[in-house]
Structures are given as structure tokens and as C-alpha cells.
C-alpha positions as CSV (number, residue, x, y, z in Angstrom):
1,M,111.0,127.6,49.4
2,K,108.3,129.1,51.4
3,R,106.2,125.9,51.2
4,T,109.3,123.9,52.5
5,L,109.9,126.3,55.3
6,L,106.2,126.3,56.5
7,A,106.1,122.6,56.2
8,V,109.0,122.4,58.5
9,L,107.3,125.1,60.7
10,A,104.3,123.0,61.0
11,L,106.0,119.9,61.9
12,A,107.8,121.7,64.6
13,I,104.5,123.0,65.9
14,I,103.1,119.4,66.1
15,A,106.2,118.2,67.7
16,L,105.8,120.8,70.7
17,P,104.8,119.1,73.9
18,A,100.9,119.9,75.1
19,L,101.4,122.5,77.9
20,A,100.7,121.1,81.3
21,A,96.8,122.0,82.6
22,G,96.9,124.3,85.9
23,P,96.3,122.6,89.0
24,N,93.0,121.1,89.6
25,V,92.5,122.8,93.2
26,P,91.9,126.2,92.5
27,G,94.5,128.6,94.3
28,S,97.2,126.1,94.4
29,Q,100.6,127.2,94.6
30,P,103.2,125.9,92.6
31,Q,105.6,123.8,94.6
32,V,108.9,125.8,96.1
33,A,111.3,122.9,95.7
34,P,109.4,120.1,93.8
35,G,110.8,116.6,93.7
36,Q,111.9,116.1,97.1
37,H,111.1,112.3,97.6
38,S,111.1,111.0,101.0
39,L,112.1,107.2,100.6
40,T,113.7,104.8,103.2
41,D,115.8,101.9,102.0
42,V,114.0,99.4,103.9
43,P,110.3,99.8,105.3
44,M,110.4,98.9,108.8
45,G,107.5,96.7,110.2
46,G,103.7,96.7,109.4
47,I,102.4,97.5,106.0
48,S,104.7,99.5,103.8
49,I,102.7,102.4,101.8
50,L,104.2,104.7,99.0
51,Y,102.4,108.0,98.9
52,A,102.8,109.4,95.4
53,P,100.4,112.1,94.6
54,S,101.3,114.9,91.9
55,E,101.6,117.3,94.7
56,A,103.9,118.4,97.5
57,D,104.3,116.4,100.5
58,D,101.9,116.3,103.5
59,A,104.2,114.8,106.1
60,A,101.6,115.3,108.7
61,F,99.1,113.1,106.7
62,R,101.7,110.4,106.1
63,S,102.4,110.3,110.0
64,A,98.6,109.5,110.5
65,I,98.4,106.9,108.1
66,A,101.5,105.3,109.5
67,A,100.1,105.6,113.0
68,A,97.0,103.5,111.6
69,T,99.0,100.8,110.1
70,G,101.8,100.5,112.5
71,G,104.0,100.6,109.2
72,T,106.3,102.8,107.0
73,V,104.7,105.6,104.6
74,D,107.1,107.2,102.4
75,Y,106.7,110.1,99.7
76,F,107.3,110.3,95.9
77,D,106.7,113.4,94.2
78,A,104.8,112.1,90.9
79,S,104.5,115.5,89.4
80,V,108.3,115.2,88.5
81,G,109.2,111.7,88.3
82,T,107.6,108.2,87.5
83,P,108.1,105.5,90.3
84,D,109.8,102.3,88.5
85,A,109.0,98.7,89.2
86,A,111.8,98.5,91.6
87,T,110.4,101.3,93.7
88,L,106.9,100.1,93.5
89,N,107.5,96.6,94.1
90,S,109.4,97.6,97.5
91,Y,105.7,98.4,98.8
92,D,102.7,96.7,100.0
93,C,100.5,99.5,98.5
94,V,100.8,102.7,96.7
95,Y,98.5,105.6,97.2
96,T,98.1,108.4,94.7
97,W,95.7,111.5,93.9
98,T,96.2,114.4,91.3
99,N,96.4,118.1,91.6
100,F,99.5,119.1,89.3
101,A,100.0,117.0,86.2
102,Y,101.9,114.1,86.7
103,A,105.3,113.8,84.8
104,D,103.9,111.1,82.8
105,N,100.3,109.8,83.5
106,M,100.1,107.1,81.0
107,L,103.5,105.5,82.2
108,F,102.5,105.9,86.0
109,G,99.5,104.3,85.1
110,D,100.8,101.5,83.3
111,N,103.5,101.0,86.1
112,L,100.6,100.9,88.6
113,A,98.8,97.7,86.5
114,D,101.9,96.2,86.6
115,Y,102.4,96.7,90.0
116,N,98.8,95.4,90.8
117,D,99.3,92.3,88.7
118,G,102.4,91.4,90.8
119,G,100.2,91.4,94.0
120,G,100.3,95.1,95.2
121,N,97.5,97.0,96.5
122,V,96.4,100.5,94.7
123,V,94.7,103.3,96.4
124,L,93.3,105.8,93.9
125,G,92.2,109.1,95.4
126,A,90.9,112.6,94.4
127,F,91.1,113.8,90.8
128,T,92.8,110.8,89.4
129,T,89.7,110.3,87.1
130,Y,89.2,114.1,86.4
131,T,89.6,114.1,82.7
132,S,88.5,117.8,82.8
133,G,92.0,118.7,84.1
134,N,95.0,116.9,85.3
135,F,94.3,113.2,85.8
136,L,95.8,109.6,85.8
137,D,95.9,107.4,82.6
138,G,97.4,104.3,81.6
139,R,96.0,100.5,82.1
140,I,95.2,101.1,86.1
141,M,92.3,103.1,84.9
142,D,90.8,100.4,82.8
143,P,87.9,98.1,83.9
144,G,89.2,95.4,85.8
145,Y,91.8,97.8,87.9
146,S,90.0,100.8,88.6
147,P,86.5,100.3,89.8
148,V,85.1,103.7,88.6
149,V,85.4,106.1,85.7
150,G,84.6,109.7,86.1
151,G,85.5,112.9,84.3
152,T,84.4,116.1,86.2
153,N,84.2,117.1,90.0
154,W,81.5,118.3,92.5
155,F,83.9,121.2,94.1
156,I,81.0,121.3,96.6
157,S,81.4,119.8,100.3
158,S,79.4,116.8,101.3
159,S,79.8,114.4,104.4
160,Y,79.8,110.7,104.8
161,A,76.3,109.1,104.9
162,G,77.5,106.3,107.3
163,D,76.6,103.5,105.0
164,G,79.9,101.7,104.3
165,T,80.0,97.9,104.9
166,T,83.3,96.5,104.2
167,S,86.7,96.8,106.1
168,I,87.4,100.2,104.4
169,Y,85.4,101.9,107.2
170,D,86.4,99.7,110.4
171,G,87.4,102.5,113.2
172,V,86.1,105.4,110.7
173,T,83.4,107.5,112.0
174,S,83.0,110.6,109.9
175,F,84.7,112.6,106.9
176,E,83.8,115.1,104.4
177,C,85.5,116.6,101.1
178,T,84.9,119.2,98.6
179,F,87.2,118.0,96.0
180,R,85.0,114.8,95.0
181,D,84.8,113.2,91.5
182,I,81.6,112.6,89.9
183,L,82.1,108.8,89.4
184,N,80.0,106.0,87.8
185,L,81.2,102.2,88.2
186,Q,82.8,100.2,85.8
187,G,83.7,96.5,85.0
188,D,83.6,94.3,88.0
189,G,83.6,97.5,90.5
190,T,81.5,97.7,93.7
191,Q,80.5,100.6,95.4
192,D,81.0,100.8,99.2
193,G,79.6,104.0,100.9
194,S,78.1,107.1,99.9
195,Y,78.0,110.7,100.8
196,L,75.0,112.6,101.7
197,D,74.6,113.9,98.0
198,G,74.6,110.3,96.9
199,E,78.0,110.4,95.5
200,I,80.2,107.3,95.7
201,A,82.5,107.4,98.7
202,H,84.6,104.5,98.0
203,A,84.6,101.5,95.3
204,Y,87.0,98.5,94.9
205,N,87.5,96.3,92.0
206,G,86.5,92.5,91.9
207,A,89.8,91.3,93.3
208,G,89.8,94.0,96.3
209,D,93.0,95.2,95.6
210,V,92.3,98.5,93.8
211,V,90.3,101.0,95.9
212,Y,88.9,104.3,94.7
213,S,88.8,106.8,97.7
214,N,87.0,109.7,96.5
215,G,88.8,112.4,98.4
216,S,91.8,112.9,100.3
217,G,93.1,113.8,103.9
218,A,96.0,115.9,102.4
219,V,96.2,119.4,103.5
220,Q,96.1,120.7,100.1
221,L,92.3,119.5,99.8
222,G,91.4,120.9,103.1
223,C,88.8,117.8,103.8
224,T,88.3,117.0,107.3
225,G,87.7,113.7,109.4
226,D,89.1,110.1,109.1
227,W,90.9,110.2,105.8
228,A,94.1,108.6,107.2
229,Q,92.4,105.6,108.7
230,L,90.6,105.2,105.4
231,V,93.6,105.0,103.2
232,A,95.2,102.6,105.9
233,N,92.1,100.5,105.5
234,S,92.1,100.7,101.7
235,C,96.0,99.7,101.5
236,M,94.9,96.5,103.3
237,G,92.7,95.4,100.5
238,V,89.0,94.7,100.7
239,A,87.4,91.1,101.2
240,A,85.7,90.4,97.8
241,G,85.7,86.8,97.6
242,G,84.6,83.7,99.5
243,I,86.9,83.8,102.5
244,S,85.5,84.2,105.8
245,L,87.3,84.7,109.2
246,D,84.2,83.3,111.5
247,D,85.5,83.6,115.0
248,I,88.4,83.7,117.3
249,F,88.0,81.3,120.0
250,P,88.3,81.7,123.0
251,A,89.2,85.4,122.8
252,I,91.2,84.9,126.1
253,A,94.7,86.6,126.5
254,G,97.4,84.8,127.9
255,Q,96.5,81.1,126.2
256,M,96.2,79.4,122.8
257,N,93.5,80.9,120.5
258,A,92.2,79.8,117.1
259,W,91.3,81.6,114.1
260,Q,88.6,80.0,112.6
261,I,88.3,80.4,108.6
262,S,85.9,79.0,106.1
263,G,85.4,79.7,102.5
264,A,89.2,79.6,101.4
265,T,90.6,77.8,98.4
266,P,90.6,74.2,99.4
267,N,94.2,72.7,99.9
268,D,95.8,76.2,99.7
269,T,97.4,78.3,102.3
270,V,95.9,81.1,104.6
271,T,97.5,83.8,106.5
272,V,95.9,85.8,109.2
273,L,97.6,89.3,110.4
274,C,96.0,91.3,113.5
275,R,96.4,94.9,114.7
276,P,95.0,96.7,117.8
277,Q,91.8,98.4,116.8
278,G,92.5,101.9,115.7
279,G,95.9,101.3,114.7
280,G,99.1,99.9,115.9
281,T,101.8,97.2,114.8
282,I,100.6,94.5,112.6
283,V,101.4,90.9,113.5
284,N,101.7,87.9,111.5
285,V,99.5,85.5,113.6
286,G,100.3,82.7,111.2
287,T,99.7,80.6,107.9
288,T,98.4,77.4,107.5
289,T,96.6,75.2,104.7
290,A,92.8,75.2,104.1
291,D,91.4,71.5,103.9
292,A,89.5,70.1,101.1
293,N,86.4,71.9,102.3
294,G,88.3,75.3,102.4
295,D,88.3,75.3,106.5
296,A,91.3,76.3,108.3
297,N,92.5,77.2,111.8
298,V,95.3,79.4,112.7
299,T,96.4,78.7,116.3
300,R,98.8,81.2,118.5
301,M,99.3,82.1,121.8
302,V,98.3,85.6,122.5
303,P,100.1,87.7,125.1
304,G,98.4,88.5,128.6
305,A,99.0,92.3,127.6
306,A,96.1,91.9,124.9
307,S,93.8,91.4,128.0
308,G,90.9,94.2,127.5
309,R,92.1,95.1,124.1
310,T,90.2,94.8,120.9
311,L,92.1,93.1,118.0
312,E,91.2,94.0,114.3
313,C,92.4,90.5,112.4
314,V,92.4,89.9,108.6
315,A,92.5,86.3,107.1
316,Q,93.9,86.0,103.5
317,D,93.3,83.6,100.8
318,N,96.8,83.3,99.4
319,A,95.5,81.7,96.4
320,T,93.1,84.4,95.2
321,G,94.2,87.6,97.2
322,D,90.7,87.6,99.2
323,R,90.5,88.9,102.4
324,D,87.9,89.2,105.5
325,T,88.3,91.2,108.5
326,L,87.0,90.4,112.1
327,V,87.1,92.6,115.0
328,K,87.2,90.9,118.4
329,A,87.7,92.0,121.9
330,F,89.8,90.1,124.2
331,S,89.2,89.1,128.0
């Protein structure tokens, strides 16, 4: 009888769920009202982003990101629930970082990989590789999705070294953060920019549609600088292929202009999007088909109100998802 009872107790202990680790950020206070998602029924205009950290909302940070994209930034508390496919697929981009334990870090990571497979962009932030505490798991952290692998964190501040080269850094002057994962590239990951202490600042996968942003502008982390712009740019994806937005001619407001493109997939479609530099409403300039050499022109009348303004434009190869960015001043 004793042996049977001991066996039952042992099985019961094995079946108990693991206790959640404490928060990654020292001194973090438990959420007063966890699970207060903030979702809109229909994202209005521009790029739609789902901000889904395992932490309380930061409405001011979301507003700053929305101002940079001209779109919508909703909130989902991933510490108490996991967004399903229908929720994720209603957004152009999902951005997450980790503090408290995710409701289900494996399921969330798998859902994000499925979402990315379907064409959604993913931005991974601070502590998502932090296997020393709370972290993101599932397929999204595998090579081919996440461009980096980690395990620990610096917990020491460092500032941007100013060496970023892709559209991630458009409109970005400076940033710093204390809570930065110690990272190594994996799979087809490419580093873009570094901190003064040599740590990776950003990295992206081969398709340019999963970006690791090493830090965050969320109030809970206390990092400073152009984090909202970094997230906005990262959610646009990174040019990782052969497409090139070569020029906008003649770059004169009040008349027809041509967006000149090369390196696209031959005989497939290309789409051009533009917004005022520094943030604003994103405009779909148009879609056209590249010729047999991969060259294309998208033409559109540019309103006279654009005179004296600078536009940030992105050309996307719809066959591969590759993108290229060009910033052009209009007279």
C-alpha cells in the first residue's frame, strides 16, 4: 500500500506544472490588471502592427510607433494568452519582447512561424532569446526564422555605434539600452548595426521578414532613443534580395513621376509604397509587372503638396518578398 501511495504521489509531482520564473527585468512589479488587450476590429490605414509582449501595455510607445508608420498598433498581453492564427493574420507585423513568462512560449513561437510562412513580418525584441529566464520558444526561434541565438543578457547599458546600413535605420539617429541579449548569428542571419561594446544591435533572416531588435523602447525597460522608429522600420521588412529601387524621376511634385526598379523577379509583380520621411500615412504608389530582365517602372502623379518634402519609398518584389528602400527629396 505504501509503495502504491508513493507511486501515486510521485506521478502527481511529475504532473505539476513548472513554476513560472520571475520577471527578466529586476524590480518589475506584477501587472495590476493583466490581460487587458487593446485590439481594433479593423486596422485603419498604413501598416497594422500587433504589439504582443509578455508585459503590460505601453500606450505611449505604441502611439509613437503608429506615428512613424501612419498605421495602427494594437496590444495583446502574451503573458496571459496566446494570439491565434486569425488574430495574427489580421496584422501586417507582430512585435514581441519578453519580461514575464509567456502564457505558452512554445505555442506562440509556433504560431508566429506559421504567420511568417503566410507572409507576415515578425520583430523579436529584448529577452526573446534569454533562456536563462523567460524567453520565446517554438519554431520562430529556429534557424531560417530567428536570425540569432542567445541565452544570457548584458544588463549593462551601451549606445548605438552608428554603423547600421539597411532601412532599419532610416530616420534613426541614436538609441541605447541596458537590457540587451548576448547574441550570435544563426542560419542565414545577417547582422545590421552594433552597440559600442560590439554587441549586435539588429539582425535579420535571409528573407528579411524576421528582424531581431536587441532592446526595446517600452517604458518597462527604460531604454532611450529612436526605438519607435526602429520598430516601425523593422516591421516594414529588410531588403534581403536582388530588387533595387534605383531612382524616382524627375522627383518633381505636381506631375507624373516614375519609380525605376531593377533586379526584380522577371515577369512577376512589383509594388511600391511611400510615406513622408520621419513618419506619416503610407501611400500605395502602384503595382506593375517586371519585364524579362527584372526591370520595371511604376508611374504616378505626385500632388503639388509634396513639393519641398522628402519621401521614403519601398519597392517590394511580390514573388520573393524582397524589398529595397529609397529616400528622395521632391522639388
